py3Dmol code that shows the C-alpha trace and the ligand (Angstrom):
import py3Dmol

protein = """\
ATOM      1  CA  UNK A   1     -52.323   9.178 -49.239  1.00  0.00           C
ATOM      2  CA  UNK A   2     -54.331  11.958 -51.017  1.00  0.00           C
ATOM      3  CA  UNK A   3     -52.524  14.431 -53.298  1.00  0.00           C
ATOM      4  CA  UNK A   4     -53.208  17.047 -50.638  1.00  0.00           C
ATOM      5  CA  UNK A   5     -51.508  15.082 -47.876  1.00  0.00           C
ATOM      6  CA  UNK A   6     -48.617  14.195 -50.143  1.00  0.00           C
ATOM      7  CA  UNK A   7     -48.051  17.843 -50.909  1.00  0.00           C
ATOM      8  CA  UNK A   8     -48.243  18.632 -47.285  1.00  0.00           C
ATOM      9  CA  UNK A   9     -45.665  15.999 -46.537  1.00  0.00           C
ATOM     10  CA  UNK A  10     -43.292  17.449 -49.184  1.00  0.00           C
ATOM     11  CA  UNK A  11     -43.754  21.005 -47.917  1.00  0.00           C
ATOM     12  CA  UNK A  12     -43.418  19.933 -44.311  1.00  0.00           C
ATOM     13  CA  UNK A  13     -40.108  18.194 -44.762  1.00  0.00           C
ATOM     14  CA  UNK A  14     -38.837  21.151 -46.754  1.00  0.00           C
ATOM     15  CA  UNK A  15     -40.331  23.824 -44.491  1.00  0.00           C
ATOM     16  CA  UNK A  16     -39.084  27.266 -45.414  1.00  0.00           C
ATOM     17  CA  UNK A  17     -37.627  26.156 -48.758  1.00  0.00           C
ATOM     18  CA  UNK A  18     -39.479  26.691 -52.043  1.00  0.00           C
ATOM     19  CA  UNK A  19     -40.340  23.726 -54.183  1.00  0.00           C
ATOM     20  CA  UNK A  20     -41.591  24.371 -57.704  1.00  0.00           C
ATOM     21  CA  UNK A  21     -45.141  23.349 -58.643  1.00  0.00           C
ATOM     22  CA  UNK A  22     -43.644  21.506 -61.591  1.00  0.00           C
ATOM     23  CA  UNK A  23     -41.312  19.431 -59.397  1.00  0.00           C
ATOM     24  CA  UNK A  24     -44.157  18.503 -57.059  1.00  0.00           C
ATOM     25  CA  UNK A  25     -46.460  17.631 -60.044  1.00  0.00           C
ATOM     26  CA  UNK A  26     -43.692  15.354 -61.496  1.00  0.00           C
ATOM     27  CA  UNK A  27     -42.965  13.702 -58.114  1.00  0.00           C
ATOM     28  CA  UNK A  28     -46.578  12.920 -57.592  1.00  0.00           C
ATOM     29  CA  UNK A  29     -47.399  12.248 -61.280  1.00  0.00           C
ATOM     30  CA  UNK A  30     -50.297  14.715 -61.219  1.00  0.00           C
ATOM     31  CA  UNK A  31     -51.111  17.885 -63.155  1.00  0.00           C
ATOM     32  CA  UNK A  32     -49.968  21.321 -62.015  1.00  0.00           C
ATOM     33  CA  UNK A  33     -53.608  22.325 -61.799  1.00  0.00           C
ATOM     34  CA  UNK A  34     -54.118  19.505 -59.273  1.00  0.00           C
ATOM     35  CA  UNK A  35     -51.187  20.981 -57.212  1.00  0.00           C
ATOM     36  CA  UNK A  36     -52.657  24.432 -57.431  1.00  0.00           C
ATOM     37  CA  UNK A  37     -56.116  23.215 -56.295  1.00  0.00           C
ATOM     38  CA  UNK A  38     -54.581  21.200 -53.374  1.00  0.00           C
ATOM     39  CA  UNK A  39     -52.463  24.203 -52.234  1.00  0.00           C
ATOM     40  CA  UNK A  40     -55.575  26.400 -52.356  1.00  0.00           C
ATOM     41  CA  UNK A  41     -57.472  23.931 -50.250  1.00  0.00           C
ATOM     42  CA  UNK A  42     -54.578  23.598 -47.696  1.00  0.00           C
ATOM     43  CA  UNK A  43     -54.488  27.376 -47.389  1.00  0.00           C
ATOM     44  CA  UNK A  44     -58.241  27.437 -46.711  1.00  0.00           C
ATOM     45  CA  UNK A  45     -57.578  24.959 -43.883  1.00  0.00           C
ATOM     46  CA  UNK A  46     -55.132  27.544 -42.416  1.00  0.00           C
ATOM     47  CA  UNK A  47     -51.745  26.423 -43.675  1.00  0.00           C
ATOM     48  CA  UNK A  48     -49.497  29.377 -44.460  1.00  0.00           C
ATOM     49  CA  UNK A  49     -48.058  28.467 -47.890  1.00  0.00           C
ATOM     50  CA  UNK A  50     -45.969  31.163 -49.571  1.00  0.00           C
ATOM     51  CA  UNK A  51     -45.738  31.220 -53.319  1.00  0.00           C
ATOM     52  CA  UNK A  52     -42.935  33.031 -55.187  1.00  0.00           C
ATOM     53  CA  UNK A  53     -42.871  33.291 -58.927  1.00  0.00           C
ATOM     54  CA  UNK A  54     -40.132  31.160 -60.486  1.00  0.00           C
ATOM     55  CA  UNK A  55     -39.490  29.504 -57.108  1.00  0.00           C
ATOM     56  CA  UNK A  56     -42.654  27.676 -56.149  1.00  0.00           C
ATOM     57  CA  UNK A  57     -44.371  26.907 -52.915  1.00  0.00           C
ATOM     58  CA  UNK A  58     -43.034  26.939 -49.344  1.00  0.00           C
ATOM     59  CA  UNK A  59     -44.581  26.125 -46.057  1.00  0.00           C
ATOM     60  CA  UNK A  60     -43.972  29.158 -43.839  1.00  0.00           C
ATOM     61  CA  UNK A  61     -42.235  28.789 -40.495  1.00  0.00           C
ATOM     62  CA  UNK A  62     -45.330  30.597 -39.018  1.00  0.00           C
ATOM     63  CA  UNK A  63     -47.666  27.804 -40.137  1.00  0.00           C
ATOM     64  CA  UNK A  64     -48.910  25.617 -37.209  1.00  0.00           C
ATOM     65  CA  UNK A  65     -51.950  23.603 -38.207  1.00  0.00           C
ATOM     66  CA  UNK A  66     -52.254  20.182 -36.583  1.00  0.00           C
ATOM     67  CA  UNK A  67     -52.781  17.504 -39.228  1.00  0.00           C
ATOM     68  CA  UNK A  68     -52.471  13.762 -39.564  1.00  0.00           C
ATOM     69  CA  UNK A  69     -50.068  14.233 -42.513  1.00  0.00           C
ATOM     70  CA  UNK A  70     -48.035  16.828 -40.596  1.00  0.00           C
ATOM     71  CA  UNK A  71     -47.691  14.458 -37.627  1.00  0.00           C
ATOM     72  CA  UNK A  72     -46.987  11.395 -39.692  1.00  0.00           C
ATOM     73  CA  UNK A  73     -44.076  13.140 -41.408  1.00  0.00           C
ATOM     74  CA  UNK A  74     -42.175  13.094 -38.111  1.00  0.00           C
ATOM     75  CA  UNK A  75     -43.057   9.620 -36.873  1.00  0.00           C
ATOM     76  CA  UNK A  76     -40.467   6.928 -36.561  1.00  0.00           C
ATOM     77  CA  UNK A  77     -40.607   4.592 -39.575  1.00  0.00           C
ATOM     78  CA  UNK A  78     -42.168   1.734 -37.552  1.00  0.00           C
ATOM     79  CA  UNK A  79     -45.089   3.897 -36.526  1.00  0.00           C
ATOM     80  CA  UNK A  80     -45.723   5.637 -39.918  1.00  0.00           C
ATOM     81  CA  UNK A  81     -48.926   3.672 -40.564  1.00  0.00           C
ATOM     82  CA  UNK A  82     -50.702   4.160 -37.203  1.00  0.00           C
ATOM     83  CA  UNK A  83     -54.272   5.509 -37.586  1.00  0.00           C
ATOM     84  CA  UNK A  84     -54.324   9.229 -36.750  1.00  0.00           C
ATOM     85  CA  UNK A  85     -57.484  11.319 -36.851  1.00  0.00           C
ATOM     86  CA  UNK A  86     -57.293  15.110 -36.280  1.00  0.00           C
ATOM     87  CA  UNK A  87     -60.449  16.974 -35.404  1.00  0.00           C
ATOM     88  CA  UNK A  88     -61.033  20.696 -35.433  1.00  0.00           C
ATOM     89  CA  UNK A  89     -63.128  20.426 -32.322  1.00  0.00           C
ATOM     90  CA  UNK A  90     -64.265  17.558 -30.049  1.00  0.00           C
ATOM     91  CA  UNK A  91     -65.839  17.367 -26.656  1.00  0.00           C
ATOM     92  CA  UNK A  92     -62.950  15.226 -25.414  1.00  0.00           C
ATOM     93  CA  UNK A  93     -60.380  13.181 -27.258  1.00  0.00           C
ATOM     94  CA  UNK A  94     -60.447  10.619 -24.442  1.00  0.00           C
ATOM     95  CA  UNK A  95     -64.230  10.150 -24.849  1.00  0.00           C
ATOM     96  CA  UNK A  96     -63.760   9.693 -28.625  1.00  0.00           C
ATOM     97  CA  UNK A  97     -60.796   7.291 -28.137  1.00  0.00           C
ATOM     98  CA  UNK A  98     -62.812   5.187 -25.648  1.00  0.00           C
ATOM     99  CA  UNK A  99     -65.580   4.922 -28.237  1.00  0.00           C
ATOM    100  CA  UNK A 100     -63.059   3.995 -30.949  1.00  0.00           C
ATOM    101  CA  UNK A 101     -61.412   1.339 -28.729  1.00  0.00           C
ATOM    102  CA  UNK A 102     -64.764  -0.304 -28.060  1.00  0.00           C
ATOM    103  CA  UNK A 103     -65.026  -0.473 -31.866  1.00  0.00           C
ATOM    104  CA  UNK A 104     -61.741  -2.336 -31.980  1.00  0.00           C
ATOM    105  CA  UNK A 105     -59.367   0.493 -32.785  1.00  0.00           C
ATOM    106  CA  UNK A 106     -55.869  -0.958 -33.107  1.00  0.00           C
ATOM    107  CA  UNK A 107     -52.854  -0.355 -30.790  1.00  0.00           C
ATOM    108  CA  UNK A 108     -51.310   2.969 -31.467  1.00  0.00           C
ATOM    109  CA  UNK A 109     -54.426   4.720 -32.766  1.00  0.00           C
ATOM    110  CA  UNK A 110     -54.270   8.507 -32.135  1.00  0.00           C
ATOM    111  CA  UNK A 111     -57.159  10.934 -31.791  1.00  0.00           C
ATOM    112  CA  UNK A 112     -56.196  14.605 -31.618  1.00  0.00           C
ATOM    113  CA  UNK A 113     -58.138  17.855 -31.599  1.00  0.00           C
ATOM    114  CA  UNK A 114     -57.379  21.494 -32.142  1.00  0.00           C
ATOM    115  CA  UNK A 115     -59.754  22.274 -29.245  1.00  0.00           C
ATOM    116  CA  UNK A 116     -61.898  20.439 -26.697  1.00  0.00           C
ATOM    117  CA  UNK A 117     -65.247  21.765 -25.516  1.00  0.00           C
ATOM    118  CA  UNK A 118     -65.401  19.360 -22.561  1.00  0.00           C
ATOM    119  CA  UNK A 119     -61.753  18.418 -22.002  1.00  0.00           C
ATOM    120  CA  UNK A 120     -61.679  16.123 -18.938  1.00  0.00           C
ATOM    121  CA  UNK A 121     -59.066  16.086 -16.186  1.00  0.00           C
ATOM    122  CA  UNK A 122     -58.445  13.754 -13.215  1.00  0.00           C
ATOM    123  CA  UNK A 123     -60.870  13.720 -10.291  1.00  0.00           C
ATOM    124  CA  UNK A 124     -63.739  14.879 -12.540  1.00  0.00           C
ATOM    125  CA  UNK A 125     -62.186  18.257 -13.246  1.00  0.00           C
ATOM    126  CA  UNK A 126     -62.328  20.108 -16.555  1.00  0.00           C
ATOM    127  CA  UNK A 127     -59.201  20.555 -18.700  1.00  0.00           C
ATOM    128  CA  UNK A 128     -59.010  23.969 -20.314  1.00  0.00           C
ATOM    129  CA  UNK A 129     -58.444  23.239 -24.105  1.00  0.00           C
ATOM    130  CA  UNK A 130     -58.542  26.334 -26.252  1.00  0.00           C
ATOM    131  CA  UNK A 131     -57.765  26.153 -30.008  1.00  0.00           C
ATOM    132  CA  UNK A 132     -54.462  26.788 -31.796  1.00  0.00           C
ATOM    133  CA  UNK A 133     -52.291  26.809 -28.726  1.00  0.00           C
ATOM    134  CA  UNK A 134     -52.248  23.284 -27.280  1.00  0.00           C
ATOM    135  CA  UNK A 135     -52.048  19.587 -28.062  1.00  0.00           C
ATOM    136  CA  UNK A 136     -55.000  17.515 -26.840  1.00  0.00           C
ATOM    137  CA  UNK A 137     -54.356  13.967 -27.795  1.00  0.00           C
ATOM    138  CA  UNK A 138     -55.372  10.460 -26.873  1.00  0.00           C
ATOM    139  CA  UNK A 139     -53.471   7.312 -27.760  1.00  0.00           C
ATOM    140  CA  UNK A 140     -55.042   3.900 -27.623  1.00  0.00           C
ATOM    141  CA  UNK A 141     -52.696   1.294 -26.325  1.00  0.00           C
ATOM    142  CA  UNK A 142     -53.237  -2.460 -26.315  1.00  0.00           C
ATOM    143  CA  UNK A 143     -50.182  -3.614 -24.410  1.00  0.00           C
ATOM    144  CA  UNK A 144     -49.777  -7.205 -23.427  1.00  0.00           C
ATOM    145  CA  UNK A 145     -49.670  -6.465 -19.710  1.00  0.00           C
ATOM    146  CA  UNK A 146     -51.260  -7.669 -16.588  1.00  0.00           C
ATOM    147  CA  UNK A 147     -53.315  -5.023 -14.801  1.00  0.00           C
ATOM    148  CA  UNK A 148     -50.647  -4.407 -12.130  1.00  0.00           C
ATOM    149  CA  UNK A 149     -48.131  -3.302 -14.755  1.00  0.00           C
ATOM    150  CA  UNK A 150     -50.699  -1.388 -16.755  1.00  0.00           C
ATOM    151  CA  UNK A 151     -50.542   1.310 -14.111  1.00  0.00           C
ATOM    152  CA  UNK A 152     -46.974   1.933 -15.211  1.00  0.00           C
ATOM    153  CA  UNK A 153     -48.280   3.314 -18.577  1.00  0.00           C
ATOM    154  CA  UNK A 154     -49.267   6.465 -16.770  1.00  0.00           C
ATOM    155  CA  UNK A 155     -45.749   7.059 -15.482  1.00  0.00           C
ATOM    156  CA  UNK A 156     -44.265   6.060 -18.854  1.00  0.00           C
ATOM    157  CA  UNK A 157     -46.435   8.694 -20.537  1.00  0.00           C
ATOM    158  CA  UNK A 158     -45.174  11.428 -18.249  1.00  0.00           C
ATOM    159  CA  UNK A 159     -41.530  10.424 -19.194  1.00  0.00           C
ATOM    160  CA  UNK A 160     -42.396  10.376 -22.851  1.00  0.00           C
ATOM    161  CA  UNK A 161     -43.800  13.887 -22.719  1.00  0.00           C
ATOM    162  CA  UNK A 162     -40.779  15.196 -20.801  1.00  0.00           C
ATOM    163  CA  UNK A 163     -38.300  13.755 -23.283  1.00  0.00           C
ATOM    164  CA  UNK A 164     -40.353  15.077 -26.222  1.00  0.00           C
ATOM    165  CA  UNK A 165     -40.300  18.649 -24.729  1.00  0.00           C
ATOM    166  CA  UNK A 166     -36.480  18.264 -24.220  1.00  0.00           C
ATOM    167  CA  UNK A 167     -36.123  17.902 -27.973  1.00  0.00           C
ATOM    168  CA  UNK A 168     -37.563  21.452 -28.603  1.00  0.00           C
ATOM    169  CA  UNK A 169     -36.587  23.390 -25.568  1.00  0.00           C
ATOM    170  CA  UNK A 170     -34.093  23.539 -22.716  1.00  0.00           C
ATOM    171  CA  UNK A 171     -36.749  24.170 -19.993  1.00  0.00           C
ATOM    172  CA  UNK A 172     -36.241  20.804 -18.348  1.00  0.00           C
ATOM    173  CA  UNK A 173     -39.821  19.934 -17.300  1.00  0.00           C
ATOM    174  CA  UNK A 174     -40.384  18.099 -13.985  1.00  0.00           C
ATOM    175  CA  UNK A 175     -43.005  15.551 -12.953  1.00  0.00           C
ATOM    176  CA  UNK A 176     -45.308  15.755  -9.997  1.00  0.00           C
ATOM    177  CA  UNK A 177     -46.547  12.274  -9.132  1.00  0.00           C
ATOM    178  CA  UNK A 178     -48.382  10.796 -10.703  1.00  0.00           C
ATOM    179  CA  UNK A 179     -48.267  12.464 -14.033  1.00  0.00           C
ATOM    180  CA  UNK A 180     -48.541  16.336 -13.880  1.00  0.00           C
ATOM    181  CA  UNK A 181     -45.757  18.066 -15.779  1.00  0.00           C
ATOM    182  CA  UNK A 182     -44.420  21.301 -14.515  1.00  0.00           C
ATOM    183  CA  UNK A 183     -42.085  23.962 -15.732  1.00  0.00           C
ATOM    184  CA  UNK A 184     -41.062  26.059 -12.695  1.00  0.00           C
ATOM    185  CA  UNK A 185     -44.134  26.220 -10.526  1.00  0.00           C
ATOM    186  CA  UNK A 186     -46.621  26.150 -13.366  1.00  0.00           C
ATOM    187  CA  UNK A 187     -48.401  22.958 -14.645  1.00  0.00           C
ATOM    188  CA  UNK A 188     -48.005  22.726 -18.448  1.00  0.00           C
ATOM    189  CA  UNK A 189     -49.363  19.217 -18.998  1.00  0.00           C
ATOM    190  CA  UNK A 190     -51.830  16.824 -17.485  1.00  0.00           C
ATOM    191  CA  UNK A 191     -52.359  13.118 -18.357  1.00  0.00           C
ATOM    192  CA  UNK A 192     -55.614  11.236 -17.882  1.00  0.00           C
ATOM    193  CA  UNK A 193     -55.227   7.461 -18.328  1.00  0.00           C
ATOM    194  CA  UNK A 194     -58.464   5.443 -18.690  1.00  0.00           C
ATOM    195  CA  UNK A 195     -58.897   1.723 -19.034  1.00  0.00           C
ATOM    196  CA  UNK A 196     -61.445   0.192 -21.351  1.00  0.00           C
ATOM    197  CA  UNK A 197     -62.597  -3.186 -20.008  1.00  0.00           C
ATOM    198  CA  UNK A 198     -64.141  -5.948 -22.072  1.00  0.00           C
ATOM    199  CA  UNK A 199     -67.747  -6.224 -20.949  1.00  0.00           C
ATOM    200  CA  UNK A 200     -67.872  -9.966 -21.162  1.00  0.00           C
ATOM    201  CA  UNK A 201     -64.481 -10.980 -19.660  1.00  0.00           C
ATOM    202  CA  UNK A 202     -64.042  -8.033 -17.330  1.00  0.00           C
ATOM    203  CA  UNK A 203     -60.467  -7.771 -18.454  1.00  0.00           C
ATOM    204  CA  UNK A 204     -58.656  -4.654 -19.475  1.00  0.00           C
ATOM    205  CA  UNK A 205     -58.952  -4.529 -23.265  1.00  0.00           C
ATOM    206  CA  UNK A 206     -57.164  -1.328 -23.964  1.00  0.00           C
ATOM    207  CA  UNK A 207     -55.765   1.836 -22.224  1.00  0.00           C
ATOM    208  CA  UNK A 208     -56.458   5.342 -23.403  1.00  0.00           C
ATOM    209  CA  UNK A 209     -53.704   7.740 -22.525  1.00  0.00           C
ATOM    210  CA  UNK A 210     -55.002  11.320 -22.798  1.00  0.00           C
ATOM    211  CA  UNK A 211     -52.419  14.054 -22.899  1.00  0.00           C
ATOM    212  CA  UNK A 212     -53.246  17.734 -22.608  1.00  0.00           C
ATOM    213  CA  UNK A 213     -50.347  20.068 -23.266  1.00  0.00           C
ATOM    214  CA  UNK A 214     -50.392  23.886 -23.022  1.00  0.00           C
ATOM    215  CA  UNK A 215     -47.837  24.457 -25.784  1.00  0.00           C
ATOM    216  CA  UNK A 216     -48.177  28.200 -26.277  1.00  0.00           C
ATOM    217  CA  UNK A 217     -51.348  29.286 -24.491  1.00  0.00           C
ATOM    218  CA  UNK A 218     -50.901  32.967 -23.573  1.00  0.00           C
ATOM    219  CA  UNK A 219     -50.885  33.858 -19.894  1.00  0.00           C
ATOM    220  CA  UNK A 220     -53.942  36.055 -20.210  1.00  0.00           C
ATOM    221  CA  UNK A 221     -55.887  33.330 -22.024  1.00  0.00           C
ATOM    222  CA  UNK A 222     -56.161  31.063 -18.987  1.00  0.00           C
ATOM    223  CA  UNK A 223     -59.379  31.526 -16.947  1.00  0.00           C
ATOM    224  CA  UNK A 224     -58.805  33.384 -13.635  1.00  0.00           C
ATOM    225  CA  UNK A 225     -58.870  30.266 -11.514  1.00  0.00           C
ATOM    226  CA  UNK A 226     -56.005  28.727 -13.547  1.00  0.00           C
ATOM    227  CA  UNK A 227     -53.796  31.877 -13.874  1.00  0.00           C
ATOM    228  CA  UNK A 228     -51.683  31.009 -10.778  1.00  0.00           C
ATOM    229  CA  UNK A 229     -51.269  27.380 -11.528  1.00  0.00           C
ATOM    230  CA  UNK A 230     -51.204  26.801 -15.236  1.00  0.00           C
ATOM    231  CA  UNK A 231     -48.482  27.803 -17.712  1.00  0.00           C
ATOM    232  CA  UNK A 232     -47.240  26.983 -21.206  1.00  0.00           C
ATOM    233  CA  UNK A 233     -44.089  25.426 -22.500  1.00  0.00           C
ATOM    234  CA  UNK A 234     -43.408  28.239 -24.894  1.00  0.00           C
ATOM    235  CA  UNK A 235     -43.909  32.031 -24.600  1.00  0.00           C
ATOM    236  CA  UNK A 236     -45.180  34.242 -27.400  1.00  0.00           C
ATOM    237  CA  UNK A 237     -41.677  35.474 -28.361  1.00  0.00           C
ATOM    238  CA  UNK A 238     -40.459  31.871 -28.718  1.00  0.00           C
ATOM    239  CA  UNK A 239     -42.612  31.722 -31.873  1.00  0.00           C
ATOM    240  CA  UNK A 240     -43.043  28.027 -31.600  1.00  0.00           C
ATOM    241  CA  UNK A 241     -44.907  26.569 -34.633  1.00  0.00           C
ATOM    242  CA  UNK A 242     -44.043  22.948 -34.591  1.00  0.00           C
ATOM    243  CA  UNK A 243     -46.992  21.287 -32.749  1.00  0.00           C
ATOM    244  CA  UNK A 244     -47.070  18.454 -35.389  1.00  0.00           C
ATOM    245  CA  UNK A 245     -43.505  17.670 -34.753  1.00  0.00           C
ATOM    246  CA  UNK A 246     -43.933  17.861 -30.997  1.00  0.00           C
ATOM    247  CA  UNK A 247     -47.036  15.646 -31.158  1.00  0.00           C
ATOM    248  CA  UNK A 248     -45.116  13.033 -33.278  1.00  0.00           C
ATOM    249  CA  UNK A 249     -42.239  13.046 -30.793  1.00  0.00           C
ATOM    250  CA  UNK A 250     -44.565  12.245 -27.963  1.00  0.00           C
ATOM    251  CA  UNK A 251     -46.195   9.473 -29.951  1.00  0.00           C
ATOM    252  CA  UNK A 252     -42.805   8.044 -30.893  1.00  0.00           C
ATOM    253  CA  UNK A 253     -41.708   8.070 -27.250  1.00  0.00           C
ATOM    254  CA  UNK A 254     -44.913   6.599 -25.839  1.00  0.00           C
ATOM    255  CA  UNK A 255     -45.029   3.748 -28.418  1.00  0.00           C
ATOM    256  CA  UNK A 256     -41.313   3.035 -27.931  1.00  0.00           C
ATOM    257  CA  UNK A 257     -41.456   2.934 -24.119  1.00  0.00           C
ATOM    258  CA  UNK A 258     -44.606   0.842 -24.274  1.00  0.00           C
ATOM    259  CA  UNK A 259     -42.786  -1.760 -26.358  1.00  0.00           C
ATOM    260  CA  UNK A 260     -40.348  -2.337 -23.505  1.00  0.00           C
ATOM    261  CA  UNK A 261     -42.507  -1.262 -20.668  1.00  0.00           C
ATOM    262  CA  UNK A 262     -41.752  -4.238 -18.494  1.00  0.00           C
ATOM    263  CA  UNK A 263     -38.025  -3.623 -18.429  1.00  0.00           C
ATOM    264  CA  UNK A 264     -38.990  -0.474 -16.390  1.00  0.00           C
ATOM    265  CA  UNK A 265     -35.917   1.406 -17.481  1.00  0.00           C
ATOM    266  CA  UNK A 266     -37.958   4.585 -17.900  1.00  0.00           C
ATOM    267  CA  UNK A 267     -38.547   4.685 -14.091  1.00  0.00           C
ATOM    268  CA  UNK A 268     -34.974   5.918 -13.724  1.00  0.00           C
ATOM    269  CA  UNK A 269     -35.770   8.979 -15.786  1.00  0.00           C
ATOM    270  CA  UNK A 270     -39.072   9.390 -13.983  1.00  0.00           C
ATOM    271  CA  UNK A 271     -37.229   9.554 -10.660  1.00  0.00           C
ATOM    272  CA  UNK A 272     -34.634  12.041 -11.952  1.00  0.00           C
ATOM    273  CA  UNK A 273     -37.535  14.251 -13.178  1.00  0.00           C
ATOM    274  CA  UNK A 274     -39.613  14.067 -10.009  1.00  0.00           C
ATOM    275  CA  UNK A 275     -40.176  17.324  -8.218  1.00  0.00           C
ATOM    276  CA  UNK A 276     -41.418  15.803  -4.991  1.00  0.00           C
ATOM    277  CA  UNK A 277     -38.952  13.088  -3.924  1.00  0.00           C
ATOM    278  CA  UNK A 278     -36.983  14.036  -0.778  1.00  0.00           C
ATOM    279  CA  UNK A 279     -39.578  16.685   0.083  1.00  0.00           C
ATOM    280  CA  UNK A 280     -42.528  17.201   2.466  1.00  0.00           C
ATOM    281  CA  UNK A 281     -45.730  17.271   0.444  1.00  0.00           C
ATOM    282  CA  UNK A 282     -49.393  17.146   1.082  1.00  0.00           C
ATOM    283  CA  UNK A 283     -51.530  14.152   0.203  1.00  0.00           C
ATOM    284  CA  UNK A 284     -55.265  14.265  -0.037  1.00  0.00           C
ATOM    285  CA  UNK A 285     -57.016  11.594   2.028  1.00  0.00           C
ATOM    286  CA  UNK A 286     -60.687  11.610   2.663  1.00  0.00           C
ATOM    287  CA  UNK A 287     -60.875  15.250   1.376  1.00  0.00           C
ATOM    288  CA  UNK A 288     -58.304  16.331   3.834  1.00  0.00           C
ATOM    289  CA  UNK A 289     -54.668  17.385   3.098  1.00  0.00           C
ATOM    290  CA  UNK A 290     -52.135  15.430   5.172  1.00  0.00           C
ATOM    291  CA  UNK A 291     -48.444  16.237   5.347  1.00  0.00           C
ATOM    292  CA  UNK A 292     -46.141  13.384   4.498  1.00  0.00           C
ATOM    293  CA  UNK A 293     -42.582  12.955   3.246  1.00  0.00           C
ATOM    294  CA  UNK A 294     -42.279  11.804  -0.384  1.00  0.00           C
ATOM    295  CA  UNK A 295     -39.520   9.116  -0.490  1.00  0.00           C
ATOM    296  CA  UNK A 296     -39.609   7.390  -3.774  1.00  0.00           C
ATOM    297  CA  UNK A 297     -41.742   5.413  -6.197  1.00  0.00           C
ATOM    298  CA  UNK A 298     -41.820   1.599  -6.306  1.00  0.00           C
ATOM    299  CA  UNK A 299     -41.460  -0.570  -9.375  1.00  0.00           C
ATOM    300  CA  UNK A 300     -45.239  -0.278 -10.070  1.00  0.00           C
ATOM    301  CA  UNK A 301     -45.190   3.517 -10.055  1.00  0.00           C
ATOM    302  CA  UNK A 302     -46.811   3.768  -6.583  1.00  0.00           C
ATOM    303  CA  UNK A 303     -45.612   6.593  -4.299  1.00  0.00           C
ATOM    304  CA  UNK A 304     -43.686   5.621  -1.186  1.00  0.00           C
ATOM    305  CA  UNK A 305     -44.228   8.019   1.623  1.00  0.00           C
ATOM    306  CA  UNK A 306     -43.224   8.367   5.253  1.00  0.00           C
ATOM    307  CA  UNK A 307     -46.019   9.468   7.511  1.00  0.00           C
ATOM    308  CA  UNK A 308     -45.744  11.932  10.440  1.00  0.00           C
ATOM    309  CA  UNK A 309     -45.655   8.862  12.785  1.00  0.00           C
ATOM    310  CA  UNK A 310     -42.613   7.562  11.005  1.00  0.00           C
ATOM    311  CA  UNK A 311     -44.417   4.706   9.294  1.00  0.00           C
ATOM    312  CA  UNK A 312     -43.953   4.031   5.622  1.00  0.00           C
ATOM    313  CA  UNK A 313     -46.872   3.685   3.297  1.00  0.00           C
ATOM    314  CA  UNK A 314     -47.417   3.074  -0.431  1.00  0.00           C
ATOM    315  CA  UNK A 315     -49.948   5.220  -2.308  1.00  0.00           C
ATOM    316  CA  UNK A 316     -51.284   3.637  -5.422  1.00  0.00           C
ATOM    317  CA  UNK A 317     -53.323   6.622  -6.541  1.00  0.00           C
ATOM    318  CA  UNK A 318     -54.517   9.992  -5.343  1.00  0.00           C
ATOM    319  CA  UNK A 319     -53.513  13.576  -5.434  1.00  0.00           C
ATOM    320  CA  UNK A 320     -50.460  15.273  -3.946  1.00  0.00           C
ATOM    321  CA  UNK A 321     -49.666  18.939  -3.636  1.00  0.00           C
ATOM    322  CA  UNK A 322     -46.532  20.912  -3.287  1.00  0.00           C
ATOM    323  CA  UNK A 323     -48.337  24.262  -2.933  1.00  0.00           C
ATOM    324  CA  UNK A 324     -50.197  24.079   0.212  1.00  0.00           C
ATOM    325  CA  UNK A 325     -47.271  23.017   2.393  1.00  0.00           C
ATOM    326  CA  UNK A 326     -46.736  25.277   5.418  1.00  0.00           C
ATOM    327  CA  UNK A 327     -43.836  27.728   5.022  1.00  0.00           C
ATOM    328  CA  UNK A 328     -41.830  26.345   7.979  1.00  0.00           C
ATOM    329  CA  UNK A 329     -41.178  23.067   6.137  1.00  0.00           C
TER     330      UNK A 329
END
"""
ligand_1 = """\
16
BTN
C -55.273 16.385 -15.473
O -54.424 17.287 -15.457
O -56.076 16.221 -14.591
C -55.433 15.527 -16.701
C -55.764 16.294 -17.897
C -55.835 15.477 -19.169
C -56.316 16.244 -20.352
C -56.221 15.482 -21.643
S -56.410 16.479 -23.049
C -56.618 15.113 -24.035
C -57.426 14.129 -23.274
N -58.845 14.330 -23.474
C -59.469 14.739 -22.324
O -60.655 14.991 -22.244
N -58.536 14.739 -21.324
C -57.243 14.391 -21.781
"""
view = py3Dmol.view(width=600, height=400)
view.addModel(protein, "pdb")
view.setStyle({"model": 0}, {"cartoon": {"style": "trace"}})
view.addModel(ligand_1, "xyz")
view.setStyle({"model": 1}, {"stick": {}})
view.zoomTo()
view.show()
């Protein structure tokens, strides 16, 4: 750890409380000048660090800069050493993570960015990723799974995000199969899972789970075409400034569920959070929306539907909608 990240760690765990420069210098066995320089540099990076004479430095509650040190502070002890890289701007954290996994990045590696200039969604769509208001993160997983069960990672990630949000808010997010997360009728999070296959063996080598979360994006910030459908977890008057802590909680949850993925216990939570089971929904097939009844998911995360002709079918992938349903249903 650098002096700067150690100071950040101390300030982060004491957020709002002042710690004297002398105390920090003694704890880290460095000079007070070194502390002063590091604080100056942190401020230049955007951290709001208050300094009061005779009291010392404190990280303001208004400070909300994503950083590896800030995230690491809140990771469970068993994940404290995972590689985390935070970028100011990237085209897409998933693209970067796929590159990293081809260069043998280890299980649990996290790539995160303040903004994405070409954030990618499912079905080739763009994912709106403005700076300072969201969490755009990809986690590289190398689970010991066969390919059938690796599909479960997508559902596990949705559960991990919902449980993380629960820790900071009582909004009770819901999941739209497969892995869109909604608060009310607004989508606040999308998940794009991509497999990286070994060129020689053709086997899945790692799985990149990309999570895009609108944490506090203002309503009028969304482009027109998203205004009606996208929302944020927090509103401006919630004054939420804990994106590092929220990111860490998502990572903790994903890595923990991934460790016991095959016991499939998280599927129970997934079902409780589902916003489509027991409802008529629309399913996109060959570019056409077809009305079906959403019954359940199976043990592999596939959607069980009842078609209009009464026949049951299992959908392994695809897109469903709860919006375009006719009003008399
Ligand atoms: C969707 O809603 O269709 C999925 C959106 C996934 C967006 C995330 S943001 C982090 C990661 N990087 C990307 O380019 N996409 C995913």
